[in-house]
VOMI-938169 format. One line per 2 residues: number of its first residue (from 1); their letters; for each residue x, y, z of C-alpha. Coordinates in nm, 2 decimals, padded with zeros to 4 digits, always signed. Layout:
BEGIN
NUM> A> X Y Z ~ ... .
This chain:
BEGIN
1> ML> +09.56 +00.33 +05.44 ~ +09.88 +00.49 +05.30 .
3> KS> +10.08 +00.19 +05.43 ~ +09.85 -00.06 +05.26 .
5> LA> +09.87 +00.14 +04.93 ~ +10.25 +00.14 +04.95 .
7> LR> +10.25 -00.23 +05.01 ~ +10.02 -00.29 +04.71 .
9> SL> +10.26 -00.08 +04.50 ~ +10.56 -00.28 +04.61 .
11> AG> +10.38 -00.60 +04.55 ~ +10.28 -00.49 +04.20 .
13> AS> +10.64 -00.37 +04.13 ~ +10.78 -00.71 +04.24 .
15> LL> +10.54 -00.89 +04.01 ~ +10.63 -00.67 +03.72 .
17> VL> +11.00 -00.72 +03.77 ~ +10.96 -01.09 +03.81 .
19> SA> +10.75 -01.13 +03.50 ~ +11.02 -00.94 +03.29 .
21> LP> +11.29 -01.19 +03.38 ~ +11.36 -01.50 +03.16 .
23> AS> +11.19 -01.82 +03.28 ~ +11.52 -01.96 +03.42 .
25> AQ> +11.58 -01.65 +03.63 ~ +11.22 -01.66 +03.75 .
27> QQ> +11.28 -02.02 +03.88 ~ +11.59 -01.90 +04.06 .
29> QQ> +11.41 -01.61 +04.22 ~ +11.12 -01.83 +04.36 .
31> AP> +11.19 -02.01 +04.68 ~ +11.01 -02.34 +04.72 .
33> AA> +10.70 -02.29 +04.94 ~ +10.74 -02.45 +05.27 .
35> AP> +10.47 -02.69 +05.37 ~ +10.24 -02.51 +05.62 .
37> AD> +10.28 -02.64 +05.98 ~ +09.98 -02.82 +06.12 .
39> PF> +09.83 -02.56 +06.37 ~ +09.67 -02.85 +06.56 .
41> AG> +10.00 -03.04 +06.61 ~ +10.08 -03.06 +06.98 .
43> IP> +09.73 -03.01 +07.10 ~ +09.62 -03.31 +07.30 .
45> AA> +09.30 -03.49 +07.20 ~ +09.01 -03.36 +07.40 .
47> KA> +08.77 -03.59 +07.59 ~ +08.45 -03.59 +07.38 .
49> ED> +08.24 -03.51 +07.69 ~ +08.46 -03.20 +07.76 .
51> VA> +08.39 -03.03 +07.43 ~ +08.04 -03.14 +07.34 .
53> SI> +07.86 -02.83 +07.46 ~ +07.92 -02.48 +07.60 .
55> DA> +07.83 -02.61 +07.95 ~ +08.08 -02.90 +07.92 .
57> IL> +08.38 -02.69 +07.80 ~ +08.32 -02.43 +08.07 .
59> AA> +08.30 -02.70 +08.33 ~ +08.62 -02.85 +08.20 .
61> LY> +08.80 -02.51 +08.20 ~ +08.71 -02.44 +08.56 .
63> GT> +08.77 -02.80 +08.66 ~ +09.13 -02.80 +08.52 .
65> IS> +09.25 -02.50 +08.71 ~ +09.08 -02.59 +09.04 .
67> GD> +09.23 -02.83 +09.30 ~ +09.34 -02.87 +09.66 .
69> VG> +09.68 -02.78 +09.80 ~ +09.95 -03.00 +09.63 .
71> QK> +09.71 -03.14 +09.37 ~ +09.86 -03.17 +09.03 .
73> RD> +09.65 -03.02 +08.75 ~ +09.57 -03.20 +08.43 .
75> WD> +09.74 -02.95 +08.20 ~ +09.70 -03.17 +07.89 .
77> RF> +09.32 -03.16 +07.95 ~ +09.35 -02.78 +07.98 .
79> RS> +09.56 -02.76 +07.65 ~ +09.30 -02.97 +07.47 .
81> LF> +09.03 -02.71 +07.52 ~ +09.20 -02.42 +07.33 .
83> YP> +09.20 -02.35 +06.96 ~ +09.54 -02.29 +06.80 .
85> GA> +09.65 -01.93 +06.87 ~ +09.41 -01.89 +07.16 .
87> RL> +09.49 -01.63 +07.43 ~ +09.43 -01.59 +07.80 .
89> IP> +09.41 -01.22 +07.88 ~ +09.41 -01.10 +08.24 .
91> TG> +09.34 -00.73 +08.29 ~ +09.40 -00.50 +08.59 .
93> TP> +09.54 -00.17 +08.71 ~ +09.89 -00.18 +08.86 .
95> KD> +09.91 -00.03 +09.22 ~ +10.15 +00.25 +09.09 .
97> SD> +09.93 +00.35 +08.80 ~ +09.58 +00.46 +08.71 .
99> VA> +09.60 +00.31 +08.36 ~ +09.46 -00.04 +08.32 .
101> RA> +09.66 -00.30 +08.13 ~ +09.59 -00.63 +07.96 .
103> RM> +09.85 -00.91 +07.94 ~ +09.84 -01.15 +07.64 .
105> LT> +09.92 -01.51 +07.74 ~ +09.92 -01.83 +07.55 .
107> PE> +09.79 -02.14 +07.73 ~ +10.15 -02.24 +07.78 .
109> DY> +10.23 -01.90 +07.93 ~ +09.94 -01.94 +08.17 .
111> IA> +10.05 -02.29 +08.27 ~ +10.41 -02.17 +08.34 .
113> RS> +10.31 -01.86 +08.53 ~ +10.00 -01.97 +08.72 .
115> GP> +10.03 -02.35 +08.75 ~ +10.28 -02.36 +09.04 .
117> LL> +10.08 -02.10 +09.24 ~ +09.74 -02.27 +09.18 .
119> ER> +09.89 -02.60 +09.32 ~ +10.06 -02.43 +09.61 .
121> IG> +09.76 -02.24 +09.74 ~ +09.49 -02.50 +09.66 .
123> FH> +09.29 -02.26 +09.44 ~ +08.93 -02.34 +09.35 .
125> EI> +08.73 -02.13 +09.10 ~ +08.36 -02.18 +09.03 .
127> EI> +08.11 -02.02 +08.80 ~ +07.83 -01.84 +08.99 .
129> AR> +07.64 -01.68 +08.70 ~ +07.65 -01.68 +08.32 .
131> RT> +07.52 -01.48 +08.02 ~ +07.56 -01.63 +07.68 .
133> DR> +07.52 -01.49 +07.33 ~ +07.55 -01.72 +07.03 .
135> FG> +07.54 -01.68 +06.65 ~ +07.61 -01.99 +06.44 .
137> HV> +07.96 -02.11 +06.51 ~ +08.06 -01.84 +06.76 .
139> AQ> +07.96 -01.78 +07.12 ~ +08.04 -01.51 +07.37 .
141> VF> +08.00 -01.60 +07.74 ~ +08.02 -01.36 +08.03 .
143> ST> +08.10 -01.61 +08.31 ~ +08.10 -01.47 +08.66 .
145> YD> +08.35 -01.65 +08.88 ~ +08.42 -01.69 +09.25 .
147> GK> +08.77 -01.80 +09.35 ~ +08.91 -01.92 +09.69 .
149> SK> +09.24 -02.04 +09.82 ~ +09.22 -02.35 +10.04 .
151> SG> +09.55 -02.25 +10.21 ~ +09.41 -01.91 +10.30 .
153> EM> +09.71 -01.76 +10.14 ~ +09.50 -01.55 +09.90 .
155> PA> +09.18 -01.36 +09.98 ~ +08.86 -01.47 +09.80 .
157> IR> +08.81 -01.31 +09.46 ~ +08.53 -01.26 +09.22 .
159> GI> +08.53 -01.13 +08.86 ~ +08.41 -01.20 +08.51 .
161> NS> +08.56 -01.42 +08.25 ~ +08.47 -01.31 +07.90 .
163> IQ> +08.51 -01.63 +07.70 ~ +08.50 -01.65 +07.32 .
165> LF> +08.41 -01.99 +07.19 ~ +08.41 -02.15 +06.84 .
167> ND> +08.23 -02.46 +06.72 ~ +08.39 -02.63 +06.42 .
169> GK> +08.09 -02.85 +06.36 ~ +08.24 -03.13 +06.56 .
171> RW> +08.33 -02.97 +06.90 ~ +08.36 -02.65 +07.09 .
173> WI> +08.69 -02.47 +07.13 ~ +08.80 -02.18 +07.35 .
175> VN> +08.94 -01.90 +07.14 ~ +09.00 -01.64 +07.42 .
177> VY> +08.95 -01.60 +07.79 ~ +08.96 -01.23 +07.88 .
179> WM> +08.90 -01.14 +08.24 ~ +08.88 -00.87 +08.51 .
181> QE> +08.87 -00.91 +08.88 ~ +08.61 -00.73 +09.09 .
183> SE> +08.73 -00.43 +09.30 ~ +08.58 -00.16 +09.52 .
185> KD> +08.60 +00.07 +09.22 ~ +08.45 -00.18 +08.98 .
187> PI> +08.20 -00.41 +09.16 ~ +08.03 -00.67 +08.94 .
189> PK> +07.70 -00.53 +08.80 ~ +07.38 -00.70 +08.92 .
191> AY> +07.31 -00.82 +08.57 ~ +07.61 -01.06 +08.60 .
193> LP> +07.54 -01.19 +08.95 ~ +07.33 -01.49 +09.04 .
195> VA> +06.95 -01.42 +09.05 ~ +06.82 -01.42 +09.40 .
197> R> +06.55 -01.68 +09.46 .
């Protein structure tokens, strides 16, 4: 609160000083505004069928990270799913600590860090249950996943992806994927597991 008041005071003072200067001095003080960069530049065009619905974009997300040993992933397809500024946020507790941490990654960070590993171990991740809440343009999905390595290099894992989605009126976008892996201490609650039939 104090910081915002100070900033308002500084902004007001700057405006007062500027308005007291002669017109020629004002022109020298004002730098030309740079044209805003296009936030969508560099995002590959998505396949229409990948972003037409919540079902479709989640299938595309799981599909892009999954593949057999040595199989190249379609990272441009992966990039096309994410809104500018989107984050992937893994959480967990380091072995030498009892304090959980969250790591903020861009889609590019995820590709650089996880891409080689996914290809090397033949990782496949599937959705086994889902709970969705939606209001207008926004949706929040708790997507329970099951992941396995084809090489056997990594034990099977389960967890929940908390996925925030945005619909701009033309397509769905992923805004955040925020996840936690299941552990003995934190098993997945029954409400987020497949319903027994």
